[in-house]
C-alpha positions in Angstrom: 16.2 -17.1 12.2 16.3 -20.0 9.8 19.6 -18.4 8.1 21.4 -18.2 11.7 20.4 -21.5 12.4 21.8 -23.3 9.3 25.2 -21.1 9.5 25.4 -22.5 13.1 24.5 -26.0 12.3 27.0 -26.2 9.1 29.8 -24.4 10.8 29.8 -21.6 8.1 32.3 -18.7 8.7 34.5 -21.0 10.5 36.1 -22.6 7.6 37.6 -20.8 4.4 36.7 -23.5 1.8 33.2 -25.0 2.1 31.4 -27.5 0.0 27.8 -28.1 0.5 26.3 -31.0 -1.2 22.6 -29.9 -1.4 21.1 -32.4 -4.0 17.5 -31.8 -2.7 17.9 -28.0 -3.5 17.0 -27.1 0.2 19.0 -23.9 0.4 17.6 -21.2 -2.1 19.9 -18.8 -3.9 18.8 -16.0 -1.8 20.1 -17.8 1.4 23.3 -18.3 -0.2 23.9 -14.9 -1.4 23.3 -13.8 1.9 25.9 -16.2 3.6 28.3 -15.4 0.7 28.1 -11.7 1.6 28.2 -12.1 5.3 31.7 -14.2 5.4 33.0 -12.7 2.1 32.8 -16.1 0.4 32.9 -16.3 -3.4 30.0 -18.4 -4.2 30.5 -21.2 -6.9 28.0 -23.6 -8.4 29.5 -26.8 -9.3 27.9 -27.7 -12.5 30.6 -28.7 -14.8 33.7 -31.0 -13.6 36.3 -29.7 -16.2 35.1 -26.1 -15.4 35.5 -26.2 -11.8 38.8 -28.2 -12.0 40.3 -25.2 -14.3 38.8 -22.7 -11.6 40.3 -24.8 -8.9 44.0 -25.3 -10.4 44.2 -21.5 -11.7 42.5 -19.9 -8.9 41.6 -21.7 -5.8 44.9 -23.5 -5.1 47.0 -20.5 -5.0 44.4 -18.1 -3.6 44.2 -17.1 0.5 40.4 -16.2 -0.5 37.1 -18.0 0.8 35.1 -20.3 -1.3 31.6 -21.6 -0.8 30.9 -24.2 -3.5 27.4 -25.7 -4.2 26.9 -29.1 -5.6 22.8 -29.6 -6.4 23.4 -32.8 -8.8 25.6 -36.0 -8.2 28.6 -35.0 -10.2 31.9 -36.8 -9.8 34.0 -34.7 -7.1 37.5 -35.5 -7.3 39.4 -36.7 -4.3 42.0 -33.9 -4.3 39.2 -31.3 -4.5 37.4 -33.0 -1.7 40.4 -33.0 0.5 41.1 -29.2 -0.2 37.5 -28.4 1.3 35.2 -28.9 4.6 32.7 -30.8 2.9 29.0 -31.0 4.6 25.8 -33.0 3.2 22.9 -30.8 3.9 19.7 -32.6 4.6 16.1 -32.4 6.1 17.3 -35.0 8.6 19.7 -33.0 10.0 17.9 -29.7 9.5 14.6 -30.7 11.0 15.2 -33.9 13.2 11.7 -34.0 14.7 9.8 -34.5 11.5 9.8 -37.3 8.9 12.7 -36.1 6.2 10.8 -38.3 3.4 7.7 -36.4 3.6 9.8 -33.4 3.6 11.8 -34.4 0.6 8.7 -35.1 -1.3 6.8 -31.8 -0.1 6.7 -28.2 -1.3 8.2 -26.3 1.4 6.6 -22.7 1.6 9.2 -21.0 3.6 12.1 -22.2 5.7 11.9 -19.3 8.3 8.4 -20.4 9.0 9.1 -24.1 8.9 11.7 -23.4 11.5 9.7 -21.6 13.8 7.0 -24.1 13.7 9.5 -27.0 14.4 10.9 -25.2 17.0 7.6 -24.9 18.6 7.0 -28.5 18.1 7.1 -30.6 21.2 7.0 -34.0 19.9 8.5 -36.0 17.3 6.3 -36.4 13.8 7.9 -39.6 12.8 5.4 -40.9 10.4 5.0 -39.4 6.9 1.2 -38.8 7.2 1.8 -37.0 10.7 4.5 -34.5 9.0 2.2 -34.1 5.9 -0.4 -32.8 8.2 2.0 -30.6 10.0 3.2 -28.9 6.9 -0.2 -28.1 5.7 -2.1 -27.4 8.7 -0.2 -27.2 12.1 2.8 -25.1 10.6 0.2 -22.4 10.1 -1.0 -22.4 13.9 -1.7 -18.8 15.1 1.5 -19.0 17.4 3.8 -19.9 14.7 2.3 -17.2 12.0 2.5 -14.4 14.6 5.9 -15.2 15.3 6.7 -15.5 11.6 5.0 -12.1 11.0 6.8 -10.2 13.6 10.2 -11.7 12.1 9.1 -10.7 8.6 7.9 -7.3 9.3 11.4 -6.6 10.8 13.3 -7.8 7.8 11.0 -5.3 5.8 11.5 -2.5 7.9 15.2 -3.2 7.7 15.1 -3.3 3.9 12.9 -0.1 3.8 15.9 1.9 5.0 17.9 1.6 1.7 15.6 2.7 -1.3 16.9 0.6 -4.4 15.4 -1.4 -6.8 16.8 -4.8 -5.8 15.7 -4.0 -2.2 12.1 -3.7 -3.6 12.3 -7.3 -5.0 13.0 -8.7 -1.7 10.5 -6.6 -0.1 7.7 -7.5 -2.5 8.5 -11.3 -1.8 8.5 -11.1 1.9 5.1 -9.1 1.8 3.6 -11.6 -0.7 4.5 -14.2 1.7 2.8 -12.2 4.6 -0.5 -12.1 2.7 0.1 -15.8 1.7 0.1 -16.8 5.5 -2.5 -14.4 6.4 -5.2 -16.1 3.9 -3.5 -19.5 4.4 -4.0 -19.4 8.2 -7.1 -17.3 8.3 -5.8 -16.2 11.9 -3.3 -13.3 11.1 -3.8 -9.8 10.3 -1.4 -7.2 8.7 -1.6 -4.0 10.1 -3.0 -1.3 7.9 -0.5 1.3 9.0 2.4 -1.1 7.9 0.8 -1.7 4.5 0.4 2.3 4.1 4.2 2.6 4.9 5.5 0.0 2.4 2.9 1.2 -0.4 3.9 4.9 0.3 7.4 4.2 0.2 7.2 2.2 -2.9 5.2 5.0 -4.7 8.1 7.4 -3.7 10.2 5.0 -5.4 8.4 4.4 -8.5 7.9 8.3 -8.9 11.3 9.3 -8.4 13.5 6.3 -9.5 11.4 4.0 -12.2 12.4 5.7 -15.1 16.1 4.5 -14.6 15.3 0.9 -14.5 15.8 0.7 -18.2 19.2 1.3 -17.9 20.2 -1.7 -15.9 21.6 -4.8 -17.2 19.5 -7.8 -17.9 22.5 -10.2 -17.8 21.5 -12.0 -14.2 17.8 -11.5 -15.0 15.3 -8.6 -16.3 14.9 -5.8 -14.0 12.5 -4.3 -16.5 9.8 -6.7 -18.1 11.0 -5.4 -21.8 14.0 -6.9 -21.2 12.8 -10.3 -20.6 13.1 -12.0 -24.2 16.8 -10.6 -24.3 17.9 -12.7 -21.1 15.9 -15.6 -22.3 17.4 -15.6 -25.9 20.9 -15.1 -24.6 20.7 -17.7 -22.3 18.5 -20.3 -24.3 18.9 -21.7 -27.8 15.6 -23.4 -27.7 13.0 -21.8 -25.4 9.2 -21.7 -24.1 7.8 -18.8 -22.5 4.7 -19.2 -20.8 2.9 -15.8 -20.0 0.5 -15.9 -17.1 -1.7 -12.6 -17.6 -2.1 -10.9 -14.5 -0.2 -13.2 -12.0 1.1 -11.5 -8.7 3.7 -13.3 -6.7 1.0 -14.3 -4.3 -0.6 -16.1 -7.2 2.5 -17.8 -7.9 3.0 -18.9 -4.4 0.0 -20.5 -4.5 0.2 -22.2 -7.7 3.7 -23.5 -6.9 2.2 -25.5 -4.2 0.8 -28.1 -7.1 4.0 -28.1 -9.0 5.8 -30.8 -6.9 8.5 -32.5 -8.7 9.3 -29.1 -10.6 12.4 -27.2 -9.7 12.9 -23.5 -10.7 14.8 -20.6 -10.2 12.6 -17.8 -8.9 13.2 -14.1 -9.6 11.6 -10.8 -9.9 10.8 -8.1 -12.3 9.2 -4.7 -12.9 6.0 -4.5 -15.0 5.7 -1.4 -17.1 3.3 1.2 -15.9 0.3 1.7 -16.3 0.1 -2.1 -15.4 -2.2 -2.8 -18.2 -2.3 -5.7 -20.4 -1.5 -4.3 -23.4 1.0 -1.8 -22.4 2.9 -4.4 -20.3 2.5 -7.6 -22.2 3.4 -6.1 -25.6 6.7 -4.9 -23.9 7.2 -8.2 -22.6 6.7 -10.1 -26.0 8.3 -7.2 -28.2 11.5 -6.1 -26.0 10.3 -2.8 -26.7 9.1 0.2 -24.7 5.6 1.6 -24.9 6.8 4.5 -26.5 8.5 2.3 -29.2 5.2 0.4 -30.1 3.0 1.3 -32.9 -0.1 0.4 -30.9 0.6 0.5 -27.2 -2.7 0.7 -26.3 -4.1 -2.6 -28.5 -3.0 -6.1 -28.4 -3.8 -6.6 -32.2 0.0 -7.0 -33.2 1.1 -8.8 -30.1 1.8 -12.3 -31.9 3.6 -10.5 -34.9 5.8 -8.7 -32.5 6.8 -11.8 -31.0 7.7 -13.3 -34.0 9.6 -10.2 -35.2 11.7 -10.1 -32.0 12.6 -13.8 -32.5 13.4 -13.2 -36.1 15.7 -10.2 -35.3 17.5 -12.6 -33.2 18.6 -15.4 -36.0 15.3 -17.5 -35.8 13.6 -18.5 -38.8 9.6 -18.0 -39.0 9.0 -21.5 -38.9 10.6 -22.2 -35.7 8.5 -19.8 -33.9 5.2 -20.4 -32.4 2.7 -18.5 -30.6 -0.1 -20.1 -28.8 -3.1 -19.0 -26.6 -4.1 -21.5 -23.8 -2.8 -25.0 -22.7 -3.3 -27.0 -25.6 -0.5 -26.9 -27.9 0.9 -29.1 -30.4 4.7 -29.2 -30.4 6.8 -30.1 -33.6 10.3 -30.9 -33.9 11.3 -27.6 -35.6 9.9 -25.2 -33.2 12.6 -23.3 -31.1 10.7 -20.3 -29.9 7.5 -21.1 -28.3 5.4 -18.4 -26.6 2.2 -19.5 -24.7 -0.7 -17.2 -23.4 -2.5 -17.9 -20.4 -5.5 -15.5 -19.3 -7.0 -17.6 -16.5 -5.6 -15.7 -13.5 -6.6 -12.1 -15.2 -10.2 -13.8 -16.1 -10.4 -14.3 -12.3 -9.2 -10.8 -11.3 -11.8 -9.3 -13.4 -14.8 -11.5 -12.6 -14.0 -11.7 -8.7 -16.6 -10.6 -6.3 -14.9 -11.8 -3.0 -11.8 -9.8 -2.8 -8.4 -11.3 -2.0 -9.7 -14.2 0.1 -11.9 -15.1 -3.0 -8.8 -14.9 -5.3 -6.7 -17.1 -3.1 -9.3 -19.8 -2.9 -9.9 -19.6 -6.8 -6.2 -19.6 -7.6 -5.8 -22.6 -5.5 -8.6 -24.5 -7.2 -7.4 -23.3 -10.8 -4.0 -24.8 -9.9 -5.1 -28.0 -8.7 -6.2 -28.8 -12.3 -3.0 -29.7 -13.1 -3.0 -28.0 -16.7 -0.2 -25.6 -16.0 2.0 -28.5 -14.5 1.2 -30.7 -17.5 2.1 -28.0 -19.9 5.5 -27.6 -18.1 6.2 -30.9 -18.5 5.0 -31.3 -22.2 7.6 -28.4 -23.1 10.5 -29.3 -20.8 10.5 -32.9 -22.0 10.6 -31.9 -25.6 13.7 -30.1 -25.1 12.6 -26.3 -24.4 13.9 -24.1 -21.7 10.9 -23.2 -19.8 10.2 -19.7 -18.5 7.2 -18.5 -16.8 6.4 -14.7 -16.6 3.7 -12.3 -15.8 3.0 -9.1 -17.2 1.5 -7.4 -14.3 0.1 -8.3 -10.7 -3.3 -7.3 -9.2 -4.5 -5.6 -5.8 -7.8 -5.4 -3.8 -9.1 -1.8 -3.6 -12.1 0.1 -2.8 -14.1 2.0 -5.6 -14.3 5.8 -5.4 -16.9 6.6 -8.3 -16.3 7.5 -11.9 -15.1 10.9 -13.1 -16.9 12.3 -16.2 -16.4 14.8 -18.8 -12.6 14.6 -18.9 -12.0 14.3 -22.5 -11.4 11.2 -24.6 -10.6 8.2 -22.7 -9.0 4.9 -24.3 -10.7 1.9 -23.6 -8.8 -0.4 -20.9 -10.1 -3.2 -18.7 -8.1 -1.3 -15.9 -10.3 0.4 -13.2 -7.2 2.3 -12.0 -6.1 4.1 -15.0 -7.1 7.0 -17.2 -5.5 7.5 -20.3 -6.4 11.0 -21.5 -6.2 12.4 -25.1 -7.6 15.8 -26.0 -8.1 16.2 -22.6 -9.1 19.7 -20.9 -7.9 20.9 -17.4 -7.8 17.7 -14.9 -7.0 19.3 -11.9 -10.3 19.5 -10.3 -10.7 15.7 -10.9 -7.3 14.9 -9.7 -8.1 16.9 -6.3 -11.5 15.4 -6.2 -10.2 11.7 -6.6 -7.0 12.3 -5.1 -5.3 10.9 -8.2 -1.6 10.5 -9.3 -0.9 12.7 -12.4 1.7 10.3 -13.4 4.6 11.3 -15.6 5.0 9.4 -19.1 8.2 7.4 -18.1 8.8 5.2 -21.1 5.1 6.2 -22.8 3.7 8.2 -25.5 3.9 11.8 -24.3 1.0 12.9 -26.3 -1.4 11.5 -23.7 -2.1 11.9 -20.1 -2.1 9.5 -17.3 -4.0 9.3 -14.1 -3.6 6.7 -11.7 -5.6 5.8 -8.6 -3.9 5.6 -5.3 -2.8 2.0 -4.5 -6.1 0.9 -2.7 -8.5 2.9 -4.6 -10.1 2.4 -7.9 -13.0 3.6 -10.4 -16.5 2.4 -10.0 -19.5 2.7 -8.4 -18.6 4.2 -5.0 -18.1 2.0 -2.1 -17.4 -1.7 -3.4 -14.7 -4.1 -3.1 -13.0 -5.0 -6.3 -9.6 -6.7 -7.8 -8.1 -4.7 -10.5 -4.7 -3.4 -12.1 -3.3 -0.5 -13.8 -1.6 1.4 -10.7 1.7 1.5 -9.0 1.2 -0.6 -6.0 4.1 -3.2 -5.1 1.6 -6.1 -5.8 0.8 -4.7 -9.5 4.3 -3.6 -10.3 6.7 -6.2 -9.1 5.8 -9.7 -10.8 7.6 -13.5 -10.8 10.0 -14.1 -13.7 10.6 -18.1 -13.3 13.0 -20.5 -14.9 12.3 -24.1 -14.7 15.4 -26.0 -13.8 14.2 -29.6 -13.6 11.1 -31.9 -13.9 10.9 -35.5 -12.5 8.8 -37.4 -15.3 
């Protein structure tokens, strides 16, 4: 789709040494990695003149290898290096000539594959800014475009499902969330329930068989498991701010990012801790510990204390560390480690009466108030490296009733998890409600963990609610964002 079009248009694969000037950051890292793999390019980001000069003199000049170099800022490029490469400017004007390039440059582009499909299906030029803006928010989501997009994305997901590894599930989760976004945005597309059950069934299989190995993966390129997020942040940033969006799914982020015009970011994903409840997963995020290592894994009382301890253990003084709840935060010059907890999305989840469609509308309304964008601007302009993370996602479910007489249950806000102590025989209840007897991966072993199937939850039978605590792909795989630039 778009990738093949881009490769052909820019002559990739023909030349061994290529420099792309992508000053508008049009081509994401995911596309670049695919190009690099497809043509055996070594991918290099040109962000330091002296560093690249060293690489050029000691490696590239003497090598017969293939190199793809990306410039995203207007740094000086020496003439002799330029002459050694095939150089090409990446621009909206060339990629989508039927549309107004100024509007494209100043809009949030949801997905280049969908834009490519809609552009190919466009018979007339839209030269004015207003026409192009209307196209991006309305016409791009017409039925013929989204149905073609759906077929393409489902084909991609089915291909990725053939290899059952953690990184493929990141790609699947993002593609699946994009399908959901287009479904609610367009109002004219349905996702086949058999396809949904196929994805969720294979993800459940992955979790039950492979989730226990995730803690062994390095967090060098990004945290695979959420308890490694602070290690990654502290290793890469001397002065940082972590915004924790409680309960934010990938779909929520896609909606929120529409309102972040002028803010560039690097997008990645991570696995939440299971069961996907706030006390377990967020404490692991802020402490750097697995639940089994926590003194009170089912209680948030020590959350602030654990964040402070984690930062102090990495060389920061207590007076340099700040923990805050809500958007209003007072920044002082001494602050070096900041954590901001935002509960808005989780609050919407637990008060939602209209399912996913209502949640889409409410998150859209929430993001339009500009508070998150203002917070990001404030932190970034005060010299912080800004990260945005989520502790868990959420999913629409059907309620199946409430089990009774099962022992002592720990109180949680989740409608999908039973955490039992002093429990009796649960086999009858597991069979009655078709529950998952979840092994205590990373969890205290003196409890029993029973989880609902992906599309079910506890509650008065027959209702549709949003909740979390289970092992669906929407609950477990969550966004991890690094802000890279802010236009002020």
